[in-house]
N, C-alpha and C positions, 0 to 999 in steps of 0.2 A: 582231619586238620593236624598239622604238625607243629610242635614247639620244641625249640631247643631246650637244653637242660637249665639254661639261666633265664629263660623267657618267662614272663608273668602270665600265668593263666588264672583269669578271674573266674573261672568255673570251679576251681578247687577253693575248699575252705581252709584257711590257714589259721592256725591258733598263734597268739601272740602272748608271751608272758610280759606282763607289765614291766617289772623290773626285777633284776636278779638281787639277791640278798646283798651282793658286793656293790652294786649301784645304790641301794637303799642306804647302806653303811656310809658311802661316800656322801650322799646327799645329807645325811645326819651330821657327819664330821664337818662338811662345808657350812652348814646351818651354825654349829658350835663356833666355827672359826669366825663367821660373821658377827656373833654375839659377842665373842671376846674381844674382837677388834673394835667394836662400838664401845664397850666399857674401857678397853685400854686407851682409847682416845680421851675418854672423860677423866680417866686416872692421870692421864699425862698434863693435864691442868693443874694438878695438885703439885706444888713446889718439890716435895720429897719424891715424887714419881716421875720428874721430868725426863729422866733416863730410860723410862720404859718404851720409848718409841724405838729403842735400839734392840728390843726383844721382839722377835717374830710372834705372831699370834698363836702359832703351833707350839711354841716353847711355853708360852704363857698358859694355854690351855692344858699342856702336860703338868705344870706346876698345880693347876687347879685339880686335876683328876688324880695325881700321884700323891697328893698330900693326906696323910693319915693322922687321925686323932693321937697316935701313940708317939708322934714326934713332940720333942720337947722345946719350949722357948726359955731363953735366960732373961733375967731382969733387964739388961741393956738392950735387948731387941726392941725394934720400933713397935709402937701400939698405934693402930688406926684411930683417926679423929672421927667424929659423927659423920661428917659429909663422906669421907672414904668408906666407913662402915655401911652407909646407905648404898653407895656405888656397888659394894660387893654383895649386899643382900638383894638388890635388883639383878646383878649378873648371875647369881647362883639360881634365883628364882627363874629367870629365863632359860637357864641351862638345865632346870629340872633336877637341880642338886640340892642336897640339905648342907647347910654349913652353919658355923656359929663364930662368935668372936675370935675364939682360939683358933679355928682353921684359917679364917681370913689373916690373922697375924702371921700363922706359919707360911701361908702363901706369900705374904708380903716380905717375910724374911728371905724365901727363896728368890724373890724378884730383886730384892736389894743386894743379895750375894751375886747376882749375875750382873746388875747395873753398876754396882759400887766395887768394882775388883781393883 
């Protein structure tokens, strides 16, 4: 029996790797983007966050992931109301991140710096 180099031979056992690390990382990133997009839509219904539609989900995700506790707020910075706080709690929970009111306000500060230029 003769097979060309590119022909399929069912008699051979082929090993398949399920997914490479890069593919898994891309799946995880896409899942995070879906989560952030969902909560970005919820936040856009809040009057202060109306301009959030102009920020892509990737940028919003980077605000979330790059914000550290060491950053400072000043007194005139915006503070989340209770409904907005709950949106952030749910979003961070789905992203498997830990956050607190201070971190949420820091992320909000970055969002407002971007949309209210």
